[in-house]
VOFI-708108 format. One record per residue (C-alpha): y, z, x. Coordinates in steps of 0.001 Angstrom, whole numbers, padded with zeros to 6 digits, always signed. Example, Ala and Ser with C-alpha at 12.3 -4.5 7.8 and 13.67 -1.06 7.14 Angstrom:
-004500+007800+012300/-001060+007140+013670/
//
This chain:
-063666-010496+184853/-066613-010310+187277/-065683-013541+189024/-062068-012438+189419/-062730-009085+191056/-062254-010427+194579/-058913-011958+193518/-057805-008654+192017/-058888-006793+195150/-057027-009269+197367/-053883-009004+195211/-054060-005205+195403/-054637-005334+199153/-051584-007521+199705/-049458-005255+197504/-050693-002229+199453/-049915-003983+202737/-046347-004650+201573/-045960-001017+200503/-047300+000186+203845/-044982-002034+205860/-041823-001602+203809/-042354+001639+201920/-042370-000300+198618/-042070-003805+197274/-045699-004411+196454/-044847-005327+192861/-042850-008327+194022/-046042-009638+195593/-048417-008374+192937/-046905-009914+189792/-046999-013515+191110/-050568-012989+192335/-051707-011530+189015/-050099-014323+186992/-051105-017083+189435/-054544-016895+191061/-055736-014053+188812/-054514-015844+185657/-053342-012695+183935/-050911-012957+181017/-047354-012185+182232/-046569-009147+180123/-049924-007629+181059/-049283-008463+184731/-045926-006649+184686/-047519-003567+183099/-050561-003701+185388/-048280-003958+188400/-046621-000678+187463/-050014+001020+187108/-051092-000275+190524/-047850+000286+192398/-047485+003948+191430/-050518+005153+193421/-049706+002742+196274/-046199+004173+196467/-047605+007700+196345/-049877+006856+199282/-047019+005241+201228/-044856+008269+200448/-047492+010590+201901/-047843+008522+205062/-044081+008241+205616/-043691+011980+204918/-046504+012881+207327/-045152+010647+210104/-041567+011800+209668/-038493+009741+209018/-038265+010696+205360/-035244+012637+204132/-036305+014123+200789/-032804+015343+199896/-031348+011879+200498/-034098+010380+198327/-033558+012775+195399/-030709+010869+193673/-032764+007653+193881/-035790+009397+192404/-033744+010726+189500/-032049+007363+188896/-035346+005532+189264/-037048+007829+186786/-034270+007265+184247/-034326+003497+184835/-038111+003412+184589/-038036+005284+181313/-035397+002959+179845/-037154-000157+181159/-040473+001016+179737/-038875+001551+176323/-037229-001904+176330/-040238-003738+177799/-041926-004657+174508/-038709-005903+172922/-037713-008323+175695/-038943-011892+175376/-041292-012977+178159/-038888-015788+179104/-036208-013230+179908/-038674-011010+181774/-039595-013987+183975/-035932-014814+184587/-035006-011221+185391/-037950-010929+187765/-036943-014215+189430/-033367-012982+189882/-034700-009753+191359/-036823-011686+193859/-033912-013950+194798/-031625-010954+195248/-034178-009200+197462/-034708-012345+199521/-030975-012894+199956/-030502-009266+201059/-033024-009870+203840/-030888-012663+205282/-027329-011419+204704/
//
């Protein structure tokens, strides 16, 4: 663990940078970094990503709120839907085979990338 601390710090820094720029999305950077250079087991990387992204999103939320440009009433339905989806996903997480988690994450990344271009 000691020798990996700089890799973990770099992975967290890149995830925080993505959250700061885009208001979210750090997990899409964090999971590949945790499973690649940091050599973390995939299921643990997915769970760790959630634990890391929550405070990063809270920080980004505070900055975007302070600087303006954030419509809390428009965000409310997404917060409610996201909370429900997060609860369901957390319940199903242990029962889904890692192969399917990898595939679903890959599809999510491809979808996000395609949305940037089209």
